[in-house]
N, C-alpha and C positions, 0 to 999 in steps of 0.2 A: 799676540796677546795684548789686551789692554791692561796696563799696569797702573794701579791707583794706590798711592801710599798715604795712609791716614796718619797725621801727626799726633803726637802724644797729647792727651787731654789731662788737665790737672784734676786728678781724681778726688782731691780733698776739698773741692769748692763747696760741698754741702756740709762740711764740718762746722761746728759752732765756733765763732770767732773767739770765744772766751778760752778755748783750748789752746795751749801753746802750739807754736808752729812745728814742733817736732814731728807730729803725725803726718801732716801733708808732705814734709820733706822725705820721710821714710817711704811713703807711698810713691812719690816721684822717683826716688832712687830704685825702688823695686820695679816700677814700670820701665825705667830706662834700661834695666838689666835684661828686659824681655824684648826691647827694640820696638820699632814702629809696626803697625799692622799693615801688611801687604795684601791687597785684594786683586786677583786676576780673573778676568772673564776668559774662559777657555774656548778657543774657536772650534766649531764643529768640523767634522770631516766624514768621508764615506766610511761606513762600517765595514770591518773585515769580512771576507767571504769564507774564511776557513778557521774561524774561532772554534775552540773546543766545545764538544758536546752539543752541537747544533748544526743545522744546514743539511747538506747531502750526506747520505750514509750508504754508498753504493756497494754492490758485489765487487769482489776482487778478481773474479774469473769470468766476467761477462763482456770482455773487450775493453777498449781504451776508455779512460775516464777523462772527460773534456773540460771539467771545471774544478776549481779549488774545493777541497773537502777535508774534514778533520777526523771522520770516523769511517769504519768499514763494517759491513754486515757479514756475518759468517753463519751459515747453516752447517750443522754437523749431525750425522746419524749416530744414534746410540751405539750401534755396532762398532763404529770406528773408535769411540772413546773407551769401550769396555769389551774388547774382543773375547776375553776370557773372564769368567766370573771373578770379580774382585780385583782384576788387573786393569788399571786405568792408564790409558795412553795419552794423558794430557800433554806431556812434554813433546811427544812426537807430533801431535796435532798442532801445537803452537809453532814448532819448527816449520811444518809443512804449509800451514795456512796463515799464520800470523807473520811469517817471515818473508812472504813474497814482496816484491818491490812495491806493489800497489798498497800494501798494508803497513809498510814500515813507517814508524813515527806517528801512526794514527791510533786513536782509541778504538775499542772493539765493542760491538753489540753482537750477541750470539743467541742462537736458539737450537736446542737439541730436538731432533725429530725421530719418530719411529716409523711413520707412514707418510711417504711423499708420493702422491699419485703419479703414475707414469714412470717411477723409478724403482729399482730393487728395494726390498724391505730394509728398513734400518733396525729391525729387531735383532739383537744378538742371538746367534744360533744356539748358544748354550741355554738360553732362556726358552727357546722353542722346544729344545730337547727335554726341558723340565715339564713339558706338557701344556704350555700356554697355547690355546687354540688360536689359529689364524683363519680369518674369514674373508673370502674373496668378494670384491666389489668391482664394478665396471666403470663407474663415473670418473670423469677427469683423466681418462687414460688407463684407469684400472689400478688395482693394487691389493694388498692384504692388510686387513685391520685386525690387530690382536684383540684378545679378550681383556680389555682394560681392567675389568673387575676381578680377574684371577688373582688370588692372594700372592702367588709367586711373582706376578708382574708388579703388583703394588709394592711389595717389600723390596724387590730389586730396584724399582724406581726410586724409592726413598733412599736406599743406600747410594745410588748414583747422585741424587741431589745433594746428599750430605757430603760426598766426595767433591762435587763441584764447588760447594760452599767453602770447604777447607782450602781449595786451590784458588778460588777467584773472588771470595767475598771482600778481601782486602787488597786484591790485585789492582794497583793504581791505573793499569792500562784499560781495564774493563769499564765501559761507560754504563751500559744497561744490560739487563738479562731478561730475555723473554722466556716465559714458562715452558712453552712447547710441550713435547712428549705426548700429549693426548690429541687424537684426532688427525684429520688430513692436514699435512704441512705443519703439524704441531699447533694448529689454530683452534683447538678445542671444539671441533664439530666434525660430524661425518655425514653431512648433508649430501644427498637426500636420504641416505640410509641411517636415519637417526637412531635406529635400534642398535647400531653398532657402537654408539658412543658410551663413555664411562658414566656410571651412576653418580648422583650428587655426592654420595658418601666417598667415592674414589676421588672425585674432583676436589672435595674439601681436604682429603688426605694429602694430595699432591700440592695443593695451594699452601697448606700449613707447613709442609716440608720445605718449600721454597722460602717461606717467611722465616723459618728457623735457620736455614742455611745461609741466607743473605740479609742479615740485619743491617749491613752497611751499604748495600747496593739497592738501586731501584729496580724492582722486578715489574714486568709489564705483561698484561694479558690481552687477548684479542677482543673479547666481548665482556660487557658488564652484565653478566647473567649467571644464574646459579650462585655458588659460593663467591665467585668473583664480584658479584654485585654488592656483596656485603663487606668487602675489604676496602676500607677507606684509605689504606696506605698504598694501594696498588696503582701502578701506572697502566696505560692502555695504548695499544697500537691499532690503527685503522689501516688494514691492508688492501683497501680498494678506494684509496683517496684520489680525488675528491668526489668521485661519482656517488659513492654510498655514504658519504660523511654525514650529510643532513639533507636528504633528498625528499623529505616529506613522508617517507614510509616508516611504519612503526618499527621495522627491523634495522633502520639505519644506525650508524655508529653513535651519533650524538643522541638519537632518540633513546637508545638503550642506556646511555649514561644518565640522561635526565630521568628516566623511569626508575633508575636505581638510586636517585638522589646524589649522583656523583658529578653533576654538571660543573661544580666548582672545584673538583679535586685536582685540577691542573695547578692549583696554588701550591700543592705539596708533592705532587707526583707527576711524572712526565707523560706527554702525549707524543707519539710518533707514528710511523707506519709507511707502507709502500704505496706508491702511485700505481694507478691501473696499468698493469704491464704493457709496455709497448706504445702507450698513448701520450707520451710527454708532449709531442708536437700539438696534439689537440688541446691539451689542458694548459699549454702556454701560448696557444694560438687563439682560435675563435672563442674558447671557453675560459680564457684567462681570468676574467673577472670573477667567475665562480671559484676558481682555484684560490685566488687571493682571499676571497670572502671566507672560504672554508678553512684556510690557515688561521684566520683570525677567530672564527667561531669555535674551532676545535683547540685553539691555543697550541698548535703544533710546534714542536721543537726541532724535529728532523724528519726527513723523508728518505726511505730506502727499504729494501735493497735496490729495487728498480726505481730509478729517479732520473730527472732530466740530465744529470751529469753524464749519463751513459749514452746520450744522444749527441751526435756532432751538430753543433748549432747551425740551423739552416739559414739564419739571417741575424742581423744585429739586434732586432727586436726580441728574438728568443733569448739571446744572451743578457740583454738588459732586464727582461722580466725574470730570468733566473736569479740575477743579482738582487732584484727587488724582493723576491720571495725569501731568499736566504737572510737578507737583512731584517725582514719582518718576522721570520721564524724565531722561536725561542727568545733569548734575551738579546738586547743590543744596548750596551752601556755607553752613554755620552756624558762626559764630565762638563759641567757648566761653569763652576766657579771654585776657586780655592782661596782661602784666607790663612795667613800664617804670620808670625812675627819674625822680623829680621832687621838689624843684626841680633844675634843671640850671644850673650856672654857665655864663655866656657863655664860649665857648671849650672847655667840657667836652664830654663825650660823652653822647649819648642812646642807651640800649640798649633795644630793644623786642623782646619775644617774644610772638608771637600763636599760639594754639592753636585748632584748629577741627576740623570733621568734614564730610566729603562724604556727605550723606544720599541722594544719587541712586544711579543704577546704572552710571554711566560717568564718565570724566574730562572735563575741558575740553580740546579737541583742538588748540588753538593756543597758542603761547607769548606770550600777551598780557602786557604789563608789569604786575607786581604792585608797587604803589608805596605808600609811607607819606608823610604830609605833616603839617606843622604849619600850622594855619589860624588867621588872626588874628581879632580881634573883629568885624571888618567882613565876614567870610566870604571874604577873599582868602587864597590859598595863599601863605604866607610862605616856606616852604621845602618841597621835595619830593625824595624819594630813591627810587631803584630798589632794591628788596629783593633782586634777582637770583633770586627764587624762580621755579621752573618750575611753573606752575599745571597743566601737563599731568601732573605726577606726583602730583597730589592725587586719587588713586584713591578709590573708595568706602571709607570709614573715616576715621581721624584724619589730620591733617596739622599741621605746625608750621613757623613761620619765625622766624628770629632774625637781627637786624641791629643794628649800632651805628654812629653817625655823630657827627662833631663838630658842635656847634651854635654858630653865630655871629650869632644873632638879637639884636635889641634886647630888653632886659628887659621882659617882659610875660607874660601868660597866654595860651596857645595851645591850640586843640583838636588832639588827636592823631587822625589819620584814616588809613584804609586804603582803597585803591581798586584795581580791576583795569581797566586802561585799554584801550578799544577803539581800535586804530590808525586806524580810519575817522574817528572824531570827535576823537581825542586827549584824550578825557575818560573818567573812570570810568564803566563801563557795567554791570558785573556787580554785582547787588545781593545782599545776604546775607539768609539766613533768620533775621534778628535784629530785635528790637524796639529799634532804635537810631535816633538822630537822623541825618539824611542832609543834607549840604550840597553841592549841585552834584554829586551822585553819590558823594561821599565818605562813608564810614561812620565816624561819630565814635566813637572807642574810649574817650576820656577826655580829661583836661586836663593840660598840662605847663606849669609855671612856669619861665621863664628868668630868672635873677638876674644 
């Protein structure tokens, strides 16, 4: 780090000379109690590949995962969550799916489905017994599509969504929730049998139920059409990335968002989705430039459940491009400069100003606490402060935070540190693209002496 200490300036030089010297002396003493201004240019470093809520979001049951990742994707059939009417097996699902080695310590993205082509129906049997009709189709390996507009189906779906919200709306491990439930794979379509899909009234009912149940989580939809096209709060997932992301066709992912007037909603709601299944080597090989361009155009934060992390790297170029994509996806915070006063008299104020840049294509979508700390020689946090900064506002480009606090610590030298705290662990989790010393997740910005 380049360390530049700016000496004290006599702040009273603009005072009228007719005024007694008491005022300049008082000002000088006050400035001395705050110490000199220290300015440090913070060196850049490679961005982390497993920062939370971005990057790869793979299946946990599709074989080895070959690259760093911070999230996992979980499909779950409705019948598994509610095998009997009103009896929800959320704890059992968590033990069995969230607790596998591949998922431990990772945040979760989940989608509940009813109809997954080629697999047994996810409809609860008790609901079928209530008379909800099941209609056969043959596309994509075949399956059974329920009558989504049946009042029994709609009311049971609302109760399920309410139960999911009570369990997961404030669950700190849950990253994003995909609406699911309707259509093939829970993707809100039954193409080519469009007559099998839910009416707009049912779509709006399900969408509204998710909005009520998850006021504190970001909910994502597959397409910006129907009621979803009018939901400015909604995130979206592109499940045929990057082939259908913006391919010039009217039905492409971004074309739908533009048509709905949602091209800029990435500023407040996340974008993610699945890579074309089985084609990671193509999209990180000969068509890599398209992939990188689509990450930027769609402001993608994460890719999964199928993603390049599930492919064993065939060469060094594949691994290098994977790292480049992850660093470009979502946010990447690099700190550029810090200013603070040192030494600080005990009882005086420490003023800190941090400047940085978001080098990614999207913001961080939750208001995780941004905290500053003074860390003692033994690595213990001696004092910690909330900066009140809203990390969601750190859009691509520069950002800045400024705070001042009274310091009542014993005289000693302390490390000044910055951290973005994950509510799940209660510890700093977001790492910066800086070549800085890290202590228990805290990024060390400099040293402060308390006198």
